[in-house]
Short mmCIF file of the C-alpha atoms (twelve columns), coordinates in Angstrom:
data_MODEL
# 
_entry.id   MODEL 
# 
loop_
_atom_site.group_PDB 
_atom_site.id 
_atom_site.type_symbol 
_atom_site.label_atom_id 
_atom_site.label_alt_id 
_atom_site.label_comp_id 
_atom_site.label_asym_id 
_atom_site.label_seq_id 
_atom_site.Cartn_x 
_atom_site.Cartn_y 
_atom_site.Cartn_z 
_atom_site.pdbx_PDB_model_num 
ATOM 1   C CA . UNK A 1   38.953  91.345 245.610 1 
ATOM 2   C CA . UNK A 2   40.938  92.128 242.651 1 
ATOM 3   C CA . UNK A 3   39.774  94.281 239.681 1 
ATOM 4   C CA . UNK A 4   39.425  90.960 237.435 1 
ATOM 5   C CA . UNK A 5   37.388  88.955 240.282 1 
ATOM 6   C CA . UNK A 6   35.327  91.972 240.419 1 
ATOM 7   C CA . UNK A 7   35.004  92.015 236.643 1 
ATOM 8   C CA . UNK A 8   34.006  88.362 236.581 1 
ATOM 9   C CA . UNK A 9   31.498  88.767 238.987 1 
ATOM 10  C CA . UNK A 10  29.945  91.585 237.380 1 
ATOM 11  C CA . UNK A 11  29.711  89.897 233.995 1 
ATOM 12  C CA . UNK A 12  28.231  86.402 235.344 1 
ATOM 13  C CA . UNK A 13  24.497  87.722 234.943 1 
ATOM 14  C CA . UNK A 14  24.718  89.272 231.769 1 
ATOM 15  C CA . UNK A 15  22.375  87.440 229.123 1 
ATOM 16  C CA . UNK A 16  21.227  89.632 226.364 1 
ATOM 17  C CA . UNK A 17  17.937  88.685 224.958 1 
ATOM 18  C CA . UNK A 18  18.125  87.664 221.304 1 
ATOM 19  C CA . UNK A 19  17.379  89.606 218.862 1 
ATOM 20  C CA . UNK A 20  15.061  89.077 216.451 1 
ATOM 21  C CA . UNK A 21  14.673  92.072 214.187 1 
ATOM 22  C CA . UNK A 22  14.638  91.298 210.096 1 
ATOM 23  C CA . UNK A 23  18.291  92.537 209.727 1 
ATOM 24  C CA . UNK A 24  19.201  89.556 211.936 1 
ATOM 25  C CA . UNK A 25  17.666  87.059 210.069 1 
ATOM 26  C CA . UNK A 26  20.065  85.243 207.599 1 
ATOM 27  C CA . UNK A 27  18.735  83.353 204.642 1 
ATOM 28  C CA . UNK A 28  20.155  79.948 203.776 1 
ATOM 29  C CA . UNK A 29  18.653  76.490 201.980 1 
ATOM 30  C CA . UNK A 30  17.435  75.622 205.345 1 
ATOM 31  C CA . UNK A 31  15.073  78.643 205.678 1 
ATOM 32  C CA . UNK A 32  14.442  80.650 202.564 1 
ATOM 33  C CA . UNK A 33  11.083  79.023 201.659 1 
ATOM 34  C CA . UNK A 34  9.640   79.411 205.079 1 
ATOM 35  C CA . UNK A 35  10.647  83.215 204.755 1 
ATOM 36  C CA . UNK A 36  9.011   83.343 201.352 1 
ATOM 37  C CA . UNK A 37  5.666   81.872 202.997 1 
ATOM 38  C CA . UNK A 38  5.995   84.655 205.725 1 
ATOM 39  C CA . UNK A 39  6.336   87.122 202.891 1 
ATOM 40  C CA . UNK A 40  3.119   85.848 201.166 1 
ATOM 41  C CA . UNK A 41  0.788   87.550 204.267 1 
ATOM 42  C CA . UNK A 42  -1.830  88.138 204.104 1 
ATOM 43  C CA . UNK A 43  -2.845  85.898 201.307 1 
ATOM 44  C CA . UNK A 44  -2.350  82.907 202.936 1 
ATOM 45  C CA . UNK A 45  -5.124  80.365 202.590 1 
ATOM 46  C CA . UNK A 46  -8.086  80.662 205.401 1 
ATOM 47  C CA . UNK A 47  -5.598  83.341 206.570 1 
ATOM 48  C CA . UNK A 48  -3.556  80.831 208.369 1 
ATOM 49  C CA . UNK A 49  -0.147  79.670 208.513 1 
ATOM 50  C CA . UNK A 50  1.446   76.655 210.273 1 
ATOM 51  C CA . UNK A 51  5.421   77.206 210.543 1 
ATOM 52  C CA . UNK A 52  6.834   73.625 211.300 1 
ATOM 53  C CA . UNK A 53  10.555  72.887 212.209 1 
ATOM 54  C CA . UNK A 54  12.911  71.487 214.807 1 
ATOM 55  C CA . UNK A 55  13.857  73.057 218.001 1 
ATOM 56  C CA . UNK A 56  16.544  75.666 217.480 1 
ATOM 57  C CA . UNK A 57  15.790  76.404 213.831 1 
ATOM 58  C CA . UNK A 58  14.657  79.992 213.965 1 
ATOM 59  C CA . UNK A 59  10.533  79.676 213.999 1 
ATOM 60  C CA . UNK A 60  10.653  82.101 217.014 1 
ATOM 61  C CA . UNK A 61  12.973  84.641 214.875 1 
ATOM 62  C CA . UNK A 62  10.809  84.133 211.724 1 
ATOM 63  C CA . UNK A 63  7.306   84.306 213.874 1 
ATOM 64  C CA . UNK A 64  8.805   87.466 215.669 1 
ATOM 65  C CA . UNK A 65  9.427   89.107 212.206 1 
ATOM 66  C CA . UNK A 66  6.010   88.545 210.755 1 
ATOM 67  C CA . UNK A 67  4.703   89.776 214.262 1 
ATOM 68  C CA . UNK A 68  6.414   93.144 214.047 1 
ATOM 69  C CA . UNK A 69  4.790   93.489 210.149 1 
ATOM 70  C CA . UNK A 70  1.695   92.630 210.883 1 
ATOM 71  C CA . UNK A 71  1.038   94.000 214.557 1 
ATOM 72  C CA . UNK A 72  0.347   90.634 215.947 1 
ATOM 73  C CA . UNK A 73  0.078   89.562 219.452 1 
ATOM 74  C CA . UNK A 74  2.481   87.173 220.679 1 
ATOM 75  C CA . UNK A 75  0.756   84.145 222.787 1 
ATOM 76  C CA . UNK A 76  2.960   81.083 223.920 1 
ATOM 77  C CA . UNK A 77  1.046   77.851 224.065 1 
ATOM 78  C CA . UNK A 78  1.741   77.878 228.054 1 
ATOM 79  C CA . UNK A 79  -0.294  80.597 228.442 1 
ATOM 80  C CA . UNK A 80  -3.134  79.949 226.070 1 
ATOM 81  C CA . UNK A 81  -5.240  78.177 228.302 1 
ATOM 82  C CA . UNK A 82  -5.860  81.351 230.175 1 
ATOM 83  C CA . UNK A 83  -6.027  83.892 227.518 1 
ATOM 84  C CA . UNK A 84  -9.022  86.061 226.891 1 
ATOM 85  C CA . UNK A 85  -10.121 84.616 223.328 1 
ATOM 86  C CA . UNK A 86  -12.616 87.442 222.640 1 
ATOM 87  C CA . UNK A 87  -9.791  89.836 223.112 1 
ATOM 88  C CA . UNK A 88  -7.179  88.137 220.919 1 
ATOM 89  C CA . UNK A 89  -9.516  87.718 218.303 1 
ATOM 90  C CA . UNK A 90  -10.544 91.572 218.332 1 
ATOM 91  C CA . UNK A 91  -6.679  92.150 218.213 1 
ATOM 92  C CA . UNK A 92  -6.618  91.035 214.588 1 
ATOM 93  C CA . UNK A 93  -3.409  88.816 214.090 1 
ATOM 94  C CA . UNK A 94  -2.014  86.253 216.570 1 
ATOM 95  C CA . UNK A 95  1.314   84.117 216.954 1 
ATOM 96  C CA . UNK A 96  0.557   81.232 218.607 1 
ATOM 97  C CA . UNK A 97  3.722   79.330 219.279 1 
ATOM 98  C CA . UNK A 98  4.489   75.978 219.941 1 
ATOM 99  C CA . UNK A 99  0.823   74.911 219.086 1 
ATOM 100 C CA . UNK A 100 1.607   71.315 218.551 1 
ATOM 101 C CA . UNK A 101 1.373   71.234 222.552 1 
ATOM 102 C CA . UNK A 102 -2.223  72.192 222.782 1 
ATOM 103 C CA . UNK A 103 -3.978  68.801 222.091 1 
ATOM 104 C CA . UNK A 104 -6.847  68.062 224.693 1 
ATOM 105 C CA . UNK A 105 -8.362  70.505 226.758 1 
ATOM 106 C CA . UNK A 106 -7.141  73.297 224.554 1 
ATOM 107 C CA . UNK A 107 -8.648  72.024 221.378 1 
ATOM 108 C CA . UNK A 108 -11.989 73.953 221.541 1 
ATOM 109 C CA . UNK A 109 -10.129 76.742 222.670 1 
ATOM 110 C CA . UNK A 110 -7.898  77.043 219.332 1 
ATOM 111 C CA . UNK A 111 -11.171 76.214 217.300 1 
ATOM 112 C CA . UNK A 112 -12.923 79.060 218.891 1 
ATOM 113 C CA . UNK A 113 -9.726  81.534 218.305 1 
ATOM 114 C CA . UNK A 114 -9.839  80.633 214.474 1 
ATOM 115 C CA . UNK A 115 -13.519 81.370 213.991 1 
ATOM 116 C CA . UNK A 116 -13.474 84.627 215.976 1 
ATOM 117 C CA . UNK A 117 -10.116 85.453 213.642 1 
ATOM 118 C CA . UNK A 118 -12.204 84.451 210.897 1 
ATOM 119 C CA . UNK A 119 -15.220 86.941 211.656 1 
ATOM 120 C CA . UNK A 120 -12.560 89.478 212.263 1 
ATOM 121 C CA . UNK A 121 -10.778 88.981 208.936 1 
ATOM 122 C CA . UNK A 122 -7.499  88.377 211.393 1 
ATOM 123 C CA . UNK A 123 -4.558  86.262 210.572 1 
ATOM 124 C CA . UNK A 124 -3.003  83.189 212.568 1 
ATOM 125 C CA . UNK A 125 0.608   82.093 212.271 1 
ATOM 126 C CA . UNK A 126 0.960   78.974 214.233 1 
ATOM 127 C CA . UNK A 127 4.379   77.220 215.156 1 
ATOM 128 C CA . UNK A 128 5.152   73.789 215.876 1 
ATOM 129 C CA . UNK A 129 7.626   71.068 215.905 1 
ATOM 130 C CA . UNK A 130 5.520   68.801 213.326 1 
ATOM 131 C CA . UNK A 131 2.530   69.105 210.419 1 
ATOM 132 C CA . UNK A 132 -0.769  69.483 212.062 1 
ATOM 133 C CA . UNK A 133 -1.844  65.808 211.391 1 
ATOM 134 C CA . UNK A 134 0.920   64.967 214.027 1 
ATOM 135 C CA . UNK A 135 -0.368  66.762 216.824 1 
ATOM 136 C CA . UNK A 136 -2.811  64.431 218.132 1 
ATOM 137 C CA . UNK A 137 -5.686  66.637 217.666 1 
ATOM 138 C CA . UNK A 138 -9.099  64.869 217.746 1 
ATOM 139 C CA . UNK A 139 -11.739 67.928 217.406 1 
ATOM 140 C CA . UNK A 140 -12.883 66.991 213.710 1 
ATOM 141 C CA . UNK A 141 -13.877 70.758 212.875 1 
ATOM 142 C CA . UNK A 142 -10.609 72.063 214.132 1 
ATOM 143 C CA . UNK A 143 -8.551  69.317 212.214 1 
ATOM 144 C CA . UNK A 144 -10.824 70.230 209.100 1 
ATOM 145 C CA . UNK A 145 -9.807  73.770 209.477 1 
ATOM 146 C CA . UNK A 146 -5.889  73.187 209.782 1 
ATOM 147 C CA . UNK A 147 -5.994  71.179 206.918 1 
ATOM 148 C CA . UNK A 148 -6.838  74.063 204.668 1 
ATOM 149 C CA . UNK A 149 -4.038  76.246 206.349 1 
ATOM 150 C CA . UNK A 150 -0.659  76.652 204.643 1 
ATOM 151 C CA . UNK A 151 2.302   74.996 205.869 1 
ATOM 152 C CA . UNK A 152 5.869   76.113 205.407 1 
ATOM 153 C CA . UNK A 153 8.633   73.960 206.724 1 
ATOM 154 C CA . UNK A 154 12.046  75.730 208.051 1 
ATOM 155 C CA . UNK A 155 14.746  73.110 208.534 1 
ATOM 156 C CA . UNK A 156 17.622  72.446 210.718 1 
ATOM 157 C CA . UNK A 157 20.515  75.185 209.989 1 
ATOM 158 C CA . UNK A 158 23.040  74.139 207.456 1 
ATOM 159 C CA . UNK A 159 26.582  74.483 208.214 1 
ATOM 160 C CA . UNK A 160 26.694  77.844 206.234 1 
ATOM 161 C CA . UNK A 161 24.088  79.245 208.448 1 
ATOM 162 C CA . UNK A 162 25.464  78.167 211.491 1 
ATOM 163 C CA . UNK A 163 28.563  80.064 210.315 1 
ATOM 164 C CA . UNK A 164 27.055  83.190 209.257 1 
ATOM 165 C CA . UNK A 165 25.061  83.482 212.398 1 
ATOM 166 C CA . UNK A 166 28.005  83.037 214.458 1 
ATOM 167 C CA . UNK A 167 30.420  85.149 212.696 1 
ATOM 168 C CA . UNK A 168 27.678  87.762 212.546 1 
ATOM 169 C CA . UNK A 169 27.018  87.743 216.673 1 
ATOM 170 C CA . UNK A 170 30.775  88.173 217.312 1 
ATOM 171 C CA . UNK A 171 30.905  91.058 215.184 1 
ATOM 172 C CA . UNK A 172 27.922  92.264 216.805 1 
ATOM 173 C CA . UNK A 173 29.940  91.941 220.383 1 
ATOM 174 C CA . UNK A 174 32.837  93.142 218.646 1 
ATOM 175 C CA . UNK A 175 34.432  89.705 219.925 1 
ATOM 176 C CA . UNK A 176 38.141  89.080 218.377 1 
ATOM 177 C CA . UNK A 177 38.231  85.592 217.228 1 
ATOM 178 C CA . UNK A 178 40.464  83.728 214.740 1 
ATOM 179 C CA . UNK A 179 39.288  81.922 211.830 1 
ATOM 180 C CA . UNK A 180 40.824  78.488 213.170 1 
ATOM 181 C CA . UNK A 181 38.654  78.868 216.572 1 
ATOM 182 C CA . UNK A 182 35.578  79.414 214.855 1 
ATOM 183 C CA . UNK A 183 36.385  76.260 212.827 1 
ATOM 184 C CA . UNK A 184 36.957  74.629 215.941 1 
ATOM 185 C CA . UNK A 185 33.904  75.806 217.526 1 
ATOM 186 C CA . UNK A 186 31.470  74.878 214.942 1 
ATOM 187 C CA . UNK A 187 32.719  71.258 215.114 1 
ATOM 188 C CA . UNK A 188 31.647  71.013 218.528 1 
ATOM 189 C CA . UNK A 189 28.599  73.173 219.587 1 
ATOM 190 C CA . UNK A 190 24.979  72.079 219.390 1 
ATOM 191 C CA . UNK A 191 23.761  72.717 215.374 1 
ATOM 192 C CA . UNK A 192 20.922  74.750 216.378 1 
ATOM 193 C CA . UNK A 193 20.452  78.885 216.207 1 
ATOM 194 C CA . UNK A 194 20.029  78.685 220.154 1 
ATOM 195 C CA . UNK A 195 22.836  76.838 220.778 1 
ATOM 196 C CA . UNK A 196 24.867  79.211 218.455 1 
ATOM 197 C CA . UNK A 197 23.513  82.243 220.171 1 
ATOM 198 C CA . UNK A 198 24.354  80.868 223.963 1 
ATOM 199 C CA . UNK A 199 27.819  80.276 222.740 1 
ATOM 200 C CA . UNK A 200 28.277  83.660 221.824 1 
ATOM 201 C CA . UNK A 201 26.951  84.927 225.015 1 
ATOM 202 C CA . UNK A 202 29.296  82.950 227.121 1 
ATOM 203 C CA . UNK A 203 32.179  83.646 225.011 1 
ATOM 204 C CA . UNK A 204 31.594  87.433 225.326 1 
ATOM 205 C CA . UNK A 205 31.003  86.998 229.387 1 
ATOM 206 C CA . UNK A 206 34.160  84.990 229.297 1 
ATOM 207 C CA . UNK A 207 36.339  87.315 227.079 1 
ATOM 208 C CA . UNK A 208 35.059  90.552 229.724 1 
ATOM 209 C CA . UNK A 209 35.596  88.393 232.748 1 
ATOM 210 C CA . UNK A 210 39.195  87.171 231.503 1 
ATOM 211 C CA . UNK A 211 39.903  90.666 229.672 1 
ATOM 212 C CA . UNK A 212 41.638  89.010 226.803 1 
ATOM 213 C CA . UNK A 213 40.536  87.887 223.177 1 
ATOM 214 C CA . UNK A 214 38.988  84.402 222.508 1 
ATOM 215 C CA . UNK A 215 41.488  81.755 221.845 1 
ATOM 216 C CA . UNK A 216 41.251  77.899 221.735 1 
ATOM 217 C CA . UNK A 217 41.629  77.386 225.196 1 
ATOM 218 C CA . UNK A 218 38.968  79.888 226.286 1 
ATOM 219 C CA . UNK A 219 36.813  78.604 223.543 1 
ATOM 220 C CA . UNK A 220 37.394  74.876 224.691 1 
ATOM 221 C CA . UNK A 221 36.557  76.003 228.302 1 
ATOM 222 C CA . UNK A 222 33.348  77.550 227.480 1 
ATOM 223 C CA . UNK A 223 32.202  74.546 225.546 1 
ATOM 224 C CA . UNK A 224 33.159  72.280 228.255 1 
ATOM 225 C CA . UNK A 225 31.169  74.647 230.814 1 
ATOM 226 C CA . UNK A 226 28.064  74.670 228.458 1 
ATOM 227 C CA . UNK A 227 27.921  70.945 227.836 1 
ATOM 228 C CA . UNK A 228 29.274  69.458 231.412 1 
ATOM 229 C CA . UNK A 229 27.464  66.706 232.351 1 
ATOM 230 C CA . UNK A 230 26.065  65.711 229.050 1 
ATOM 231 C CA . UNK A 231 28.220  62.781 228.488 1 
ATOM 232 C CA . UNK A 232 27.298  61.005 231.815 1 
ATOM 233 C CA . UNK A 233 23.711  61.222 231.129 1 
ATOM 234 C CA . UNK A 234 22.354  57.598 230.080 1 
# 
């Protein structure tokens, strides 16, 4: 095996976790209102904030910033059904991600959690893809509580934010890339922050394995691999 082949094999599984620190959060028209709402904590109405936005818009990043500030427990909706509610309530502050997926059996559990947090003077941040009245919830008491909560919307990232995030991630990785290549990939990558992060991860792996700078042909190969088969889907 050649040195280059060995290098390619070694970097295939490198996939750094996204960094959700405050320094990595870049403001734009699409997220400044949501960021301001986070900054109002702990003075949220009913001590609850619902952060609404499409996938890949930055809800998890903004939620993680709040969780770090508040010392909050982060709970994905997929694990909520088995969570220790009394323990969570005593914890004081909770970030519950994808709360719009809790319709049905978990509605009573969510209402119970909100009551526990109210008793403990805790706070609750809920992330979701839509406003609460579109979650399909049926429990009247829970709907009433959610109507009292503050709602903040984070919109799909605009072109300026996508470019700023892409450039920052490239600089963080010390990747060399010409402006023309940045323009090229921005017109072809899916317009979400998650997609931009995945693209930079893939560009980083490819640059390491090839041992050279990122050119337009290299970027084209990476984009082709990321989106292979999408055009064939019905």
